[in-house]
N, CA, C and O atoms as a GROMACS GRO file, in nm:
protein
  352
    1UNK      N    1   0.073  -0.151  -0.016
    1UNK     CA    2  -0.062  -0.037   0.039
    1UNK      C    3   0.075   0.108  -0.050
    1UNK      O    4   0.193   0.078  -0.032
    2UNK      N    5   0.056   0.210  -0.112
    2UNK     CA    6   0.095   0.317  -0.103
    2UNK      C    7   0.010   0.444  -0.005
    2UNK      O    8  -0.107   0.484  -0.003
    3UNK      N    9   0.141   0.483   0.073
    3UNK     CA   10   0.109   0.644   0.193
    3UNK      C   11   0.215   0.729   0.158
    3UNK      O   12   0.284   0.754   0.257
    4UNK      N   13   0.255   0.784   0.052
    4UNK     CA   14   0.328   0.896   0.024
    4UNK      C   15   0.212   0.954  -0.027
    4UNK      O   16   0.134   0.916  -0.115
    5UNK      N   17   0.216   1.096   0.074
    5UNK     CA   18   0.081   1.194   0.061
    5UNK      C   19   0.135   1.307  -0.024
    5UNK      O   20   0.253   1.340  -0.010
    6UNK      N   21   0.034   1.388  -0.135
    6UNK     CA   22   0.132   1.450  -0.186
    6UNK      C   23   0.126   1.589  -0.211
    6UNK      O   24   0.239   1.565  -0.255
    7UNK      N   25   0.110   1.709  -0.226
    7UNK     CA   26   0.058   1.826  -0.145
    7UNK      C   27   0.177   1.904  -0.267
    7UNK      O   28   0.286   1.896  -0.325
    8UNK      N   29   0.027   1.994  -0.242
    8UNK     CA   30   0.122   2.175  -0.391
    8UNK      C   31   0.108   2.240  -0.261
    8UNK      O   32   0.056   2.209  -0.154
    9UNK      N   33   0.184   2.358  -0.313
    9UNK     CA   34   0.219   2.447  -0.188
    9UNK      C   35   0.167   2.598  -0.279
    9UNK      O   36   0.181   2.640  -0.394
   10UNK      N   37   0.083   2.660  -0.119
   10UNK     CA   38   0.032   2.769  -0.172
   10UNK      C   39   0.097   2.896  -0.066
   10UNK      O   40   0.130   2.895   0.053
   11UNK      N   41   0.097   3.010  -0.176
   11UNK     CA   42   0.125   3.122  -0.177
   11UNK      C   43   0.048   3.191  -0.149
   11UNK      O   44   0.104   3.259  -0.063
   12UNK      N   45  -0.065   3.233  -0.163
   12UNK     CA   46  -0.158   3.340  -0.084
   12UNK      C   47  -0.290   3.287  -0.190
   12UNK      O   48  -0.317   3.177  -0.240
   13UNK      N   49  -0.369   3.456  -0.199
   13UNK     CA   50  -0.495   3.400  -0.254
   13UNK      C   51  -0.528   3.464  -0.378
   13UNK      O   52  -0.464   3.569  -0.380
   14UNK      N   53  -0.594   3.450  -0.479
   14UNK     CA   54  -0.626   3.548  -0.573
   14UNK      C   55  -0.833   3.546  -0.602
   14UNK      O   56  -0.913   3.484  -0.672
   15UNK      N   57  -0.837   3.666  -0.490
   15UNK     CA   58  -1.023   3.579  -0.482
   15UNK      C   59  -0.940   3.527  -0.366
   15UNK      O   60  -0.840   3.549  -0.297
   16UNK      N   61  -1.117   3.385  -0.405
   16UNK     CA   62  -1.144   3.356  -0.356
   16UNK      C   63  -1.085   3.189  -0.376
   16UNK      O   64  -1.113   3.088  -0.312
   17UNK      N   65  -0.972   3.212  -0.521
   17UNK     CA   66  -0.845   3.092  -0.506
   17UNK      C   67  -0.766   3.108  -0.443
   17UNK      O   68  -0.737   3.225  -0.419
   18UNK      N   69  -0.680   2.990  -0.374
   18UNK     CA   70  -0.561   3.032  -0.357
   18UNK      C   71  -0.497   3.011  -0.439
   18UNK      O   72  -0.554   2.976  -0.543
   19UNK      N   73  -0.271   3.026  -0.442
   19UNK     CA   74  -0.179   3.106  -0.490
   19UNK      C   75  -0.099   2.974  -0.489
   19UNK      O   76  -0.025   2.940  -0.397
   20UNK      N   77  -0.128   2.888  -0.625
   20UNK     CA   78  -0.053   2.776  -0.567
   20UNK      C   79   0.143   2.787  -0.716
   20UNK      O   80   0.170   2.848  -0.819
   21UNK      N   81   0.202   2.700  -0.639
   21UNK     CA   82   0.370   2.753  -0.724
   21UNK      C   83   0.374   2.664  -0.795
   21UNK      O   84   0.363   2.546  -0.765
   22UNK      N   85   0.396   2.727  -0.935
   22UNK     CA   86   0.364   2.628  -1.016
   22UNK      C   87   0.543   2.521  -1.012
   22UNK      O   88   0.641   2.544  -0.942
   23UNK      N   89   0.524   2.420  -1.106
   23UNK     CA   90   0.640   2.337  -1.088
   23UNK      C   91   0.769   2.310  -1.092
   23UNK      O   92   0.823   2.262  -1.191
   24UNK      N   93   0.827   2.339  -0.988
   24UNK     CA   94   0.964   2.362  -0.952
   24UNK      C   95   0.960   2.498  -0.898
   24UNK      O   96   1.070   2.553  -0.892
   25UNK      N   97   0.854   2.567  -0.856
   25UNK     CA   98   0.806   2.711  -0.783
   25UNK      C   99   0.876   2.790  -0.903
   25UNK      O  100   0.947   2.884  -0.867
   26UNK      N  101   0.865   2.767  -1.039
   26UNK     CA  102   0.878   2.846  -1.145
   26UNK      C  103   0.715   3.008  -1.200
   26UNK      O  104   0.626   3.026  -1.283
   27UNK      N  105   0.772   3.068  -1.092
   27UNK     CA  106   0.585   3.132  -1.070
   27UNK      C  107   0.452   3.043  -1.012
   27UNK      O  108   0.424   2.928  -0.975
   28UNK      N  109   0.400   3.154  -1.028
   28UNK     CA  110   0.269   3.120  -0.943
   28UNK      C  111   0.092   3.073  -1.064
   28UNK      O  112   0.080   3.068  -1.187
   29UNK      N  113   0.018   3.057  -0.985
   29UNK     CA  114  -0.079   2.968  -1.084
   29UNK      C  115  -0.192   2.991  -1.014
   29UNK      O  116  -0.161   3.006  -0.895
   30UNK      N  117  -0.316   3.002  -1.033
   30UNK     CA  118  -0.454   2.948  -0.930
   30UNK      C  119  -0.496   2.750  -1.007
   30UNK      O  120  -0.561   2.654  -0.967
   31UNK      N  121  -0.391   2.789  -1.164
   31UNK     CA  122  -0.473   2.688  -1.202
   31UNK      C  123  -0.401   2.576  -1.149
   31UNK      O  124  -0.283   2.593  -1.122
   32UNK      N  125  -0.465   2.441  -1.126
   32UNK     CA  126  -0.398   2.271  -1.079
   32UNK      C  127  -0.365   2.225  -1.180
   32UNK      O  128  -0.294   2.130  -1.148
   33UNK      N  129  -0.370   2.230  -1.271
   33UNK     CA  130  -0.309   2.168  -1.399
   33UNK      C  131  -0.162   2.248  -1.394
   33UNK      O  132  -0.099   2.175  -1.470
   34UNK      N  133  -0.091   2.326  -1.363
   34UNK     CA  134   0.018   2.386  -1.386
   34UNK      C  135   0.055   2.416  -1.285
   34UNK      O  136   0.153   2.490  -1.282
   35UNK      N  137  -0.005   2.372  -1.156
   35UNK     CA  138   0.040   2.379  -1.007
   35UNK      C  139   0.183   2.224  -0.951
   35UNK      O  140   0.185   2.108  -0.992
   36UNK      N  141   0.263   2.281  -0.867
   36UNK     CA  142   0.342   2.127  -0.877
   36UNK      C  143   0.299   2.085  -0.741
   36UNK      O  144   0.239   2.139  -0.648
   37UNK      N  145   0.337   2.002  -0.756
   37UNK     CA  146   0.242   1.803  -0.701
   37UNK      C  147   0.381   1.776  -0.638
   37UNK      O  148   0.472   1.757  -0.718
   38UNK      N  149   0.408   1.773  -0.519
   38UNK     CA  150   0.509   1.713  -0.469
   38UNK      C  151   0.497   1.649  -0.316
   38UNK      O  152   0.438   1.724  -0.238
   39UNK      N  153   0.550   1.506  -0.252
   39UNK     CA  154   0.546   1.419  -0.144
   39UNK      C  155   0.541   1.588  -0.004
   39UNK      O  156   0.573   1.701   0.034
   40UNK      N  157   0.483   1.488   0.006
   40UNK     CA  158   0.431   1.577   0.171
   40UNK      C  159   0.576   1.599   0.216
   40UNK      O  160   0.613   1.713   0.245
   41UNK      N  161   0.670   1.482   0.223
   41UNK     CA  162   0.800   1.566   0.272
   41UNK      C  163   0.901   1.652   0.186
   41UNK      O  164   0.995   1.732   0.190
   42UNK      N  165   0.839   1.602   0.130
   42UNK     CA  166   0.956   1.791   0.018
   42UNK      C  167   0.833   1.890   0.038
   42UNK      O  168   0.885   1.980   0.104
   43UNK      N  169   0.738   1.914   0.025
   43UNK     CA  170   0.614   2.037   0.072
   43UNK      C  171   0.673   2.111   0.235
   43UNK      O  172   0.660   2.225   0.279
   44UNK      N  173   0.738   1.990   0.291
   44UNK     CA  174   0.740   2.072   0.436
   44UNK      C  175   0.828   2.092   0.489
   44UNK      O  176   0.844   2.125   0.606
   45UNK      N  177   0.935   2.068   0.366
   45UNK     CA  178   1.106   2.109   0.396
   45UNK      C  179   1.070   2.238   0.355
   45UNK      O  180   1.110   2.325   0.432
   46UNK      N  181   1.010   2.278   0.261
   46UNK     CA  182   0.969   2.410   0.184
   46UNK      C  183   0.962   2.488   0.274
   46UNK      O  184   1.044   2.559   0.331
   47UNK      N  185   0.812   2.464   0.291
   47UNK     CA  186   0.802   2.534   0.397
   47UNK      C  187   0.801   2.569   0.542
   47UNK      O  188   0.713   2.608   0.618
   48UNK      N  189   0.949   2.537   0.558
   48UNK     CA  190   0.976   2.468   0.702
   48UNK      C  191   0.992   2.605   0.770
   48UNK      O  192   0.949   2.619   0.885
   49UNK      N  193   1.074   2.742   0.681
   49UNK     CA  194   1.162   2.801   0.705
   49UNK      C  195   0.998   2.927   0.674
   49UNK      O  196   0.912   2.966   0.595
   50UNK      N  197   1.082   2.945   0.871
   50UNK     CA  198   0.972   3.072   0.972
   50UNK      C  199   0.982   3.202   0.831
   50UNK      O  200   0.883   3.274   0.838
   51UNK      N  201   1.086   3.245   0.701
   51UNK     CA  202   1.048   3.395   0.680
   51UNK      C  203   0.935   3.354   0.555
   51UNK      O  204   0.909   3.447   0.479
   52UNK      N  205   0.889   3.265   0.537
   52UNK     CA  206   0.793   3.276   0.445
   52UNK      C  207   0.678   3.214   0.484
   52UNK      O  208   0.683   3.117   0.559
   53UNK      N  209   0.574   3.257   0.444
   53UNK     CA  210   0.418   3.285   0.463
   53UNK      C  211   0.333   3.192   0.343
   53UNK      O  212   0.231   3.221   0.281
   54UNK      N  213   0.438   3.041   0.335
   54UNK     CA  214   0.387   2.919   0.200
   54UNK      C  215   0.333   2.860   0.301
   54UNK      O  216   0.378   2.849   0.415
   55UNK      N  217   0.212   2.812   0.248
   55UNK     CA  218   0.182   2.632   0.321
   55UNK      C  219   0.116   2.542   0.217
   55UNK      O  220   0.078   2.572   0.104
   56UNK      N  221   0.109   2.414   0.287
   56UNK     CA  222   0.105   2.298   0.203
   56UNK      C  223   0.014   2.245   0.207
   56UNK      O  224   0.005   2.173   0.307
   57UNK      N  225  -0.083   2.244   0.129
   57UNK     CA  226  -0.246   2.147   0.126
   57UNK      C  227  -0.183   1.994   0.080
   57UNK      O  228  -0.084   1.953   0.020
   58UNK      N  229  -0.324   1.927   0.160
   58UNK     CA  230  -0.251   1.858   0.041
   58UNK      C  231  -0.344   1.802  -0.064
   58UNK      O  232  -0.461   1.827  -0.039
   59UNK      N  233  -0.328   1.745  -0.155
   59UNK     CA  234  -0.350   1.758  -0.291
   59UNK      C  235  -0.548   1.687  -0.360
   59UNK      O  236  -0.640   1.727  -0.431
   60UNK      N  237  -0.511   1.555  -0.269
   60UNK     CA  238  -0.650   1.516  -0.336
   60UNK      C  239  -0.722   1.594  -0.256
   60UNK      O  240  -0.781   1.660  -0.341
   61UNK      N  241  -0.776   1.649  -0.113
   61UNK     CA  242  -0.852   1.720  -0.052
   61UNK      C  243  -0.871   1.837  -0.180
   61UNK      O  244  -0.980   1.846  -0.237
   62UNK      N  245  -0.736   1.941  -0.223
   62UNK     CA  246  -0.741   2.002  -0.283
   62UNK      C  247  -0.829   2.034  -0.391
   62UNK      O  248  -0.882   2.144  -0.409
   63UNK      N  249  -0.848   1.879  -0.496
   63UNK     CA  250  -0.860   1.866  -0.584
   63UNK      C  251  -1.017   1.819  -0.579
   63UNK      O  252  -1.105   1.832  -0.664
   64UNK      N  253  -1.020   1.774  -0.478
   64UNK     CA  254  -1.158   1.742  -0.501
   64UNK      C  255  -1.265   1.872  -0.454
   64UNK      O  256  -1.385   1.863  -0.426
   65UNK      N  257  -1.167   2.009  -0.457
   65UNK     CA  258  -1.246   2.112  -0.386
   65UNK      C  259  -1.215   2.190  -0.529
   65UNK      O  260  -1.244   2.305  -0.562
   66UNK      N  261  -1.164   2.114  -0.583
   66UNK     CA  262  -1.119   2.269  -0.772
   66UNK      C  263  -1.227   2.271  -0.802
   66UNK      O  264  -1.295   2.173  -0.772
   67UNK      N  265  -1.297   2.398  -0.886
   67UNK     CA  266  -1.391   2.391  -1.025
   67UNK      C  267  -1.342   2.424  -1.131
   67UNK      O  268  -1.228   2.467  -1.146
   68UNK      N  269  -1.459   2.400  -1.254
   68UNK     CA  270  -1.435   2.442  -1.365
   68UNK      C  271  -1.369   2.598  -1.340
   68UNK      O  272  -1.322   2.618  -1.228
   69UNK      N  273  -1.363   2.722  -1.453
   69UNK     CA  274  -1.356   2.874  -1.382
   69UNK      C  275  -1.320   2.858  -1.593
   69UNK      O  276  -1.270   2.774  -1.667
   70UNK      N  277  -1.388   3.002  -1.608
   70UNK     CA  278  -1.381   3.071  -1.732
   70UNK      C  279  -1.302   3.167  -1.696
   70UNK      O  280  -1.348   3.244  -1.612
   71UNK      N  281  -1.161   3.191  -1.746
   71UNK     CA  282  -1.071   3.269  -1.777
   71UNK      C  283  -1.124   3.430  -1.852
   71UNK      O  284  -1.184   3.417  -1.958
   72UNK      N  285  -1.108   3.547  -1.808
   72UNK     CA  286  -1.180   3.630  -1.864
   72UNK      C  287  -1.052   3.679  -2.018
   72UNK      O  288  -1.069   3.726  -2.131
   73UNK      N  289  -0.903   3.626  -1.922
   73UNK     CA  290  -0.859   3.739  -2.027
   73UNK      C  291  -0.900   3.664  -2.184
   73UNK      O  292  -0.916   3.703  -2.299
   74UNK      N  293  -0.904   3.559  -2.125
   74UNK     CA  294  -0.923   3.408  -2.297
   74UNK      C  295  -1.050   3.415  -2.342
   74UNK      O  296  -1.109   3.379  -2.445
   75UNK      N  297  -1.083   3.478  -2.225
   75UNK     CA  298  -1.309   3.425  -2.315
   75UNK      C  299  -1.331   3.591  -2.389
   75UNK      O  300  -1.418   3.618  -2.472
   76UNK      N  301  -1.226   3.690  -2.330
   76UNK     CA  302  -1.255   3.859  -2.394
   76UNK      C  303  -1.160   3.825  -2.596
   76UNK      O  304  -1.189   3.874  -2.705
   77UNK      N  305  -1.053   3.726  -2.556
   77UNK     CA  306  -0.980   3.739  -2.702
   77UNK      C  307  -1.076   3.630  -2.780
   77UNK      O  308  -1.096   3.639  -2.901
   78UNK      N  309  -1.127   3.536  -2.706
   78UNK     CA  310  -1.235   3.462  -2.755
   78UNK      C  311  -1.348   3.541  -2.861
   78UNK      O  312  -1.368   3.523  -2.982
   79UNK      N  313  -1.407   3.625  -2.774
   79UNK     CA  314  -1.533   3.768  -2.838
   79UNK      C  315  -1.529   3.838  -2.976
   79UNK      O  316  -1.615   3.855  -3.062
   80UNK      N  317  -1.298   3.898  -2.958
   80UNK     CA  318  -1.315   3.973  -3.015
   80UNK      C  319  -1.276   3.909  -3.106
   80UNK      O  320  -1.318   3.977  -3.200
   81UNK      N  321  -1.203   3.788  -3.168
   81UNK     CA  322  -1.196   3.705  -3.267
   81UNK      C  323  -1.335   3.716  -3.296
   81UNK      O  324  -1.374   3.809  -3.367
   82UNK      N  325  -1.407   3.641  -3.254
   82UNK     CA  326  -1.598   3.665  -3.339
   82UNK      C  327  -1.558   3.703  -3.374
   82UNK      O  328  -1.470   3.669  -3.452
   83UNK      N  329  -1.610   3.865  -3.324
   83UNK     CA  330  -1.612   3.957  -3.420
   83UNK      C  331  -1.596   4.017  -3.480
   83UNK      O  332  -1.658   4.106  -3.537
   84UNK      N  333  -1.444   3.954  -3.480
   84UNK     CA  334  -1.332   4.011  -3.635
   84UNK      C  335  -1.426   3.904  -3.764
   84UNK      O  336  -1.485   3.952  -3.861
   85UNK      N  337  -1.421   3.790  -3.740
   85UNK     CA  338  -1.468   3.730  -3.867
   85UNK      C  339  -1.571   3.820  -3.926
   85UNK      O  340  -1.650   3.898  -3.874
   86UNK      N  341  -1.546   3.783  -4.058
   86UNK     CA  342  -1.668   3.776  -4.153
   86UNK      C  343  -1.776   3.809  -4.211
   86UNK      O  344  -1.771   3.798  -4.333
   87UNK      N  345  -1.904   3.857  -4.156
   87UNK     CA  346  -2.039   3.759  -4.205
   87UNK      C  347  -2.105   3.692  -4.343
   87UNK      O  348  -2.099   3.731  -4.459
   88UNK      N  349  -2.158   3.596  -4.297
   88UNK     CA  350  -2.180   3.532  -4.455
   88UNK      C  351  -2.326   3.556  -4.470
   88UNK      O  352  -2.384   3.522  -4.574
   0.00000   0.00000   0.00000
């Protein structure tokens, strides 16, 4: 039986959403598909620095709490593209 637990590291919030570390700590994201998933042990090492406010959350619970969202920038770009298409 695999007892390894996985976590995401949270750096803050964007509205009601957690802001996660991106893979290998290269920036931040609110998208779980881009978030860095690491072992609980490795997450604890990173979050043990008392000067940081980052904290780890369990990936299985985070994934259950995730919801599909609409990216407003992508939506606006799609609308502009549709408006620019020639009318038949």
